[in-house]
N, C-alpha and C positions, 0 to 999 in steps of 0.2 A: 947637330946637339943645340937644342933649344936653350937660352938663357933661364936662368931661373924665375920663377914667377914673378910679377908685379908685387911689391910686400912694402908693409908699413915701414917708419920710419926704425923698427926693432927685426925687422926680418921677417916677420910672420905674416903668412897668407893663411886663414885659417881652412878655406877651401882645400888648398893646395895641404894643409896637415890631414884635412880629413881623406882627401884621395890619394895621398902617400899610404896613409894607416888601412885603408880600404884594399890598395893592391898589394903590401907587403912584397916579397921578394918574387911570388911567382905571380898575382893576379888572378887567384882561384874565385869563384863564388863563393865557396864555401866561406872562404876568408870575408868576402864582402857583406855576408850575412852574419856573419857574427859579427864584425867591428860596427855594424848598422845597428844591431842589437845592443852591443855595449855602450855605444853613444845614448840612446834612447833610454834604456833601462838605467845607467848611468845618472841622467838628468832626473828623471821620476824617483828614483831610490835617493839619491843625496838630498834634492829639495825635501823630500817626506822624511828624512831622518832629521835633516838640520831643521824642520819646523817641527817636528816632535822633540828633540831638544829644548826647543827655545821653549815651548809651550810647559815641557813636562819639567825641567831643571830650575830650582830656583834659585841658584847663584848665577853670579854674574860670568864665572868663568864656561859654564857650562852653556848659558846662555850665546857667548861668544864664539863658542865653537860650533854652536847652532847657525848663527849668523854666517861664518866663515862655509860651512857645509853647503847652506843656500848659494853662497855665490859661486863656488867653486861647482856644485851640481848647475847653475846656469850655464857654466862654460860647455856643458856638453848639449845645450841646445842648439845654437850654431853649428855644431859638430854634426848633431841628428839630422838639423834641416842640410846640411851640405850631402851628408850621405844619403839622405833620401833621394834628394835631385841626383847626385852622381851615378844611382843605381841606376836610371834609365838608359835603354840599351845604347852603346856608343858613348854615353858620356863622360865615362871615367877614363877610357882610351882616348878620346880628344883632350880632357884633362890634362893628361900624362903624355901625350904627344911631342916625341924627341927628347924626353925628359931622362935621366939616367936613375933608376930606381934605387939602388944602392947607393948611391950619392945623395939623394932626396932622404932616403932611410935614415941616413946616418945625421944630416942637418936637420930634420925635424924630428929626430929622436931626441936630440938634446934641446930642443924647443918646447918639446911636449911639458918641460916643469912649468910651464904658465899655465897648465890646466889647474895646478894650485893655487895661483894668486887668483882671490875672487872675483869674479866678474873681467878679468884679464880677454878672454878669448871672445867674449860679447864685443865689449870696445874695439877691440882689434877688428872683428869682423863686419861692425857698422862703420867704423874709419875707411878700410879697405874698399867696403861699398861706395862710400861716397867720394872717396879719392877716386875710384875706377869710372864711377859716372861721371864725374867731372872729366876727368882724361879721355873719357869717350865723347862726351858735346865737346870740348875744346878741338878736337878733330875733323867735327863736321865743318863744313861751311855753312856760313848763314843765307839763306836764303831773301833777296832783296825783297823787301816791302811793294806790293801790290796794291798801286791805286784802284778808287772805284772808277769804271769807264766814264763817267761823267765829269769826274774832277782831275785835275792838274795831278801828276806824281810826285809823290811826296817824297821831300827831300831825303 
């Protein structure tokens, strides 16, 4: 069995969250489509509702709820992007290769609370992407600099 997905310091990998949510317990195509629609509609609806609240509510409390709704709605954007990319043939299977879906469902079921923290999944997705890119480049050997033919080699 493969080790858990690379994570940020809080243990949240947004791509894995989207993948395990799309797979569920059986990995049906119907579930993939429903979850993909949930993420897309969730992002649009929450941001639209929050924008409406900010524009239509004269009180500070209503506007604060609107700002929260926009921030929580933006958390669905990386989920929707990952769901779209994981919907390609074989992508979800590759992401979950060697993973125990039941164990991951329990783990990410608890971590889904982060969706309600405005912009948290956006930050986790950006941070994981940056850390993942840095780790990937650290493991690639550096190529020696090539000097032009008519000059001496560079130090």
